[in-house]
N, C-alpha and C positions, 0 to 999 in steps of 0.2 A: 278825531275818528270816534264813532260811537262804540260803546262797550260791546264786546262779543256776547253772543246769546248764552254762552256757557259760563260767563264770568262768575255769576253767583255760585254756581256749582263748584268751580275751581277754588274759590275762596273757602267753601265749606270743607273741601278735602284737607286743607291745611289746619283746620280747627278740629283736630282729631278728638279731643276730649270733651267736646260740647255736645250735649244731647240735642240742642237746637240745630246745630250744624248737621248732625246725623239725619235729622228729619228733613232738612233742606236737600241733602244729598240724595235721599231716597225718594223725594217727591217726584211725581211724573212731570215730564216736560209739558209746559203750558203752550198749546199750539192752536192757532186760529187759521182757518182756511177760507180764503176769499176767491171769488171767481165766477165764471160762467158755466155753460153746459159741458164744456170740455173737461171740467172738473166735477160737476155735480152728478153726472151719470144718468141722464134721463132714460127711463123705462128699464134700466138694469135692476133686476130683483136684488134686494128688497127695497122698494121705494119708501122712504121714511118722511118725505115732505112732498105732498102733492102739488103745492103751489110752485115749488121750485124744481120739481122732478129730480129730487136728490136721492141717491142710492147709498145704502150702507156698505156697498162694495166699490164706491168710487175711489180714485187714488188717494184723496186725503184720508179716508178711513183706513185704507190698507197701509198707508204711510204711518199713520198714528199707531197702528198695531205693531208695525216693525220697530218703531222708536219707543214704544211703551209710553206714548204721550197722551195727555188729557186733551181731547180735541173739541173745539167749538167750530163746527162746519156750517158756514153760511153761504156756500156756493149756491148759485141759483141760475137755472136755465134762462137765457135771454138777457142776462145782466150785461150792462155797459159800465164804463168807468163812472158815469154819473150816478149809478146805483150804489156805488161804494159809500157815498155821502148822503144820497137821497133815497126816498122810498120808491122802490121799483114798482111800476104800475100803480103807484099810490097806495100800495098795500104792504109789500114786503119791507120790513125795517131795513134801514141802511146797514150795509155790511160792516162798515166801520164800527158799529155798535159792539161787535164781537171783540174788539181790541181793548186790552187793559194795560195798565202800567206794568204789570208783572208778566205779560205775555212774553214768551221766550222764542217762539218760532212763528213766523207768518209766511204763508205761501199765497201767491196771487197768480191767477190764470185768467186773463181778460184782454179784450180789445177787438176780437173778431166781430162782435156785434156793433162796436163803434164804427167800423168801416163798412158795415152792412154787407159782409161777404156773402150772406145768404142770398142776395139778389142774383149773384152769378149762377147759383145752383138752379134758379128758375130761368133766367134769361139765356143761359148758354147750353141748356140741354137740347139734344138732338135725338128724340125718342124713336124716330122713324128708322126702320132697318135699311141696310144698303139696298139700292144706291142712295147715297146721301143727297138730300136736297141742297141746291145752291143757296148761298146766303152769306151774310157777314160773319166773321169769326167772333169769338168771345172778346178778343182784344179790341176789335173794331167796335163792337157793341158797347164796350166799356169806356170808350173815348168820349169825353165831353168837352167840346171846344178845343179839341186837339190834345187834351190832357187826360191821362188815365185816371178815372175816378177813384180807384182803389189806392193808387199811389198818393193822390192828393189827400184822401181821407186818412191814410196811414200817417202822413206828415202832420195832419191836423190833430191826430190822436196822441202823438208823441208827448207833447207837453202835458196832456191830461194824465197820461201814465206817470210821468215824472212828478206831477203834483200829488198824485195818489200815493206814490212811494214816500214822498216827504211827509205826508199826513200820517202814514203808518209809523214812520220813525218818531213823529211828534207824540202820537198816542201810546206807542210801545217802544220807548227809547232804548231798551235793553234787548230788543228782539233781533234775531237773525231773520232777515227778510229775503225771500226767495221768489223770483219771478219764473214761472214755468211756461214754456212755449206750447206749440201744438204738434200733434202727431202728423206723420206723413199721410196724405190722402192718396195721391196717385203716383205710381212709378212713371218713368219717362214714357210718354206716348199714351198713357192711360190704358183702357181695355174696352174700347168701343167694339161691338154694340152691347157687350155684357153690362157695361155702365154707359149711360147715355151722353157721354162727352167725347167728342171727336179728339184725336190725338193732339192737335194744336190747341184745342180748348182746354183739355186736361192739363197740358203743360203750362198754359197761361194761368189757370186757376191755382195750380200748385205754386207757381212763381209769385203770385200775389200773397199767398200764405207764407211763403219763405221770406218775402219782403217784410211782412208783419213781424216775423220772428227776429229779423235783423234789428228792427226798431225796438222791440222789447229788450233785446240784449243790450243795445246802446243805452236805453233808459235805465236799465238795471245798473250798468256800470257807472253811469253818471250820478246815480242817487244811492250809492252805498248798499246795493243789493246784489245778490248772486243771481245768475241766470242759468236755468237748466234747459238745455237743448234736447228735447225728446224727438225732434224731427229726424236727425241723422240715425239714431239707434233704431228707428222704426222704418227706415228707407225700404226695406223688403218685407214690411208687415202691413202695407196699406190695403185699401179696399179691393184692389185687383188680384190679390193673392187668394189661394184656396182657403176655404173657411177656417181650417185648422191653424193657419198661419196668420190670420188677420188680427190686428190690434184695433182696427177701425172698420166699420161696416159702410157699405154703400146704400143705394136706394132700396134694395131688397135685402135687409139684414138676415144673415144666417143664424144669428144669435139675438137674444132679446136686448135690444137697445134702440135708440132713436136713429133713423136713417142719417148717414153721414156723421156719425159720432163714434167715439171709442166704445168698444165692447168691454166685457168684464176682463178678458185677457189683456186688453190694452191698458185698462185701469191698473191691473196688478203690475204690469210691466213698467208703466210710468211711475208707479210708487217706488219700485225698486231703483229706477234711475235717479229719482229725486232723493231717495234715502242715501244713495251713494254720495251725492253732493253734500247733503246735510252732515253726514258723518265725516266727510272729508275735511270739514271746517272751511 
């Protein structure tokens, strides 16, 4: 079993008389955040990286503040698992470059872009007001050769997530590794026509996101990482709620964020949930 992320600090506690140990004990936690737009915070003020649409109020920044950690945040909108080791769009450096041998905490929030979940947001929208035009459901549109494309893509992405976690352990062998899921988008039945997805389609799309979360949890468990489920705590905070209760916005955001992404309140809430897991050991 790999050393715990606080191992070095615990050793320092017992070396009471050493000035070097005191310095180690007081040093901020070395934290690297990897991931996609669910973590980067596109359009949320203040944007500190225009290429990646990264906010200084995203949940990794809020989490670092809660933990008193020294953060290296390389989360980037549009990132896929391939961009952890490769240059995203040929420009953004590999996210793995943020990892060091002395990194103590790593969070990863990724995989929705691997399964191209964004396709459903375009293919399954029904913008016309009632009466609803007849046509195939989102589930029917997503079947390719009788197989659900998001289910097959999720299965294909699982080993990529597992390999990424193993690489994190290799590069930062003493780090606590935490995989973070996705917030709730729709309550049961959605909220058509306020949001342009019919009840059956909203339920289907949320089920594909839930399926993705299950895969992430399984890969975390299989590769010596913790998983943080932010889906359940946000079940009544999705895009169908009144603006004051939302942690995630829909197609017409009531607060400054990219459509169908977490808002600042959601980022703060996610940080609190992740902090609870990290502090819980």
